[in-house]
C-alpha positions in Angstrom: 0.0 -0.1 0.0 2.6 2.5 -1.1 1.6 6.0 -2.2 3.7 8.8 -3.6 2.5 11.6 -1.6 5.4 14.0 -2.6 3.8 14.1 -6.1 0.8 15.9 -4.6 2.5 19.1 -3.9 5.4 18.9 -6.4 3.6 21.0 -9.1 2.2 23.7 -7.0 5.4 25.5 -5.8 4.8 28.5 -7.9 1.0 28.6 -7.6 -0.7 31.2 -5.5 -2.4 29.5 -2.6 -6.0 30.4 -2.6 -8.4 30.0 0.2 -10.1 26.9 -1.4 -6.6 25.6 -1.9 -5.6 26.2 1.7 -8.9 24.4 2.8 -8.1 21.5 0.5 -4.5 21.3 1.9 -6.1 21.1 5.6 -8.3 18.2 4.4 -5.4 16.4 2.7 -3.3 16.6 5.6 -6.1 15.2 7.9 -6.6 12.3 5.4 -2.8 11.8 5.3 -2.6 11.7 9.1 -5.6 9.4 9.5 -3.6 6.2 9.7 -3.8 3.2 7.8 -6.5 3.4 5.2 -6.7 1.3 2.1 -5.4 2.8 -1.1 -9.2 2.8 -2.4 -10.6 4.7 0.4 -7.4 7.1 0.2 -8.2 7.7 -3.5 -12.0 8.3 -2.9 -11.4 10.8 -0.2 -8.7 12.8 -2.1 -10.8 12.6 -5.3 -13.9 14.0 -3.3 -11.8 16.7 -1.8 -10.6 17.8 -5.2 -14.1 17.8 -6.8 -15.4 19.9 -3.9 -12.4 22.4 -4.3 -13.0 22.7 -8.0 -16.7 23.1 -7.7 -16.1 26.0 -5.3 -13.6 27.6 -7.7 -16.1 27.5 -10.5 -18.7 29.2 -8.3 -20.9 26.0 -8.1 -20.5 25.7 -4.4 -20.4 28.5 -2.0 -17.6 29.5 0.2 -19.6 28.4 3.2 -20.9 25.2 2.0 -17.4 24.5 0.7 -15.9 24.9 4.3 -18.7 23.0 5.8 -18.3 19.9 3.6 -14.5 20.0 3.9 -14.7 20.4 7.8 -16.6 17.0 7.9 -14.1 15.1 5.7 
C-alpha cells in the first residue's frame, strides 16, 4: 500500500495559494495523518476533496458550503 504523496505538492510550488486551496490542503493533511486506510479509500477521499475544491472555484459551491463539507471530511 505505497503512495507517492510527494507528487501531490510537487507541481504547486509557484501557484498562488487560494483560500479554497488552503482548505483542501487542511483536508489532505487530515487524510494523510488518519492512519492506515486502504488505497481505494485514500483515492476516494482525495478525489472528493479535489472535486469539491473545483466546484467552489467554478462558483458552483458557495464558500460557506465548501468549508462546511471540507470540515466534515
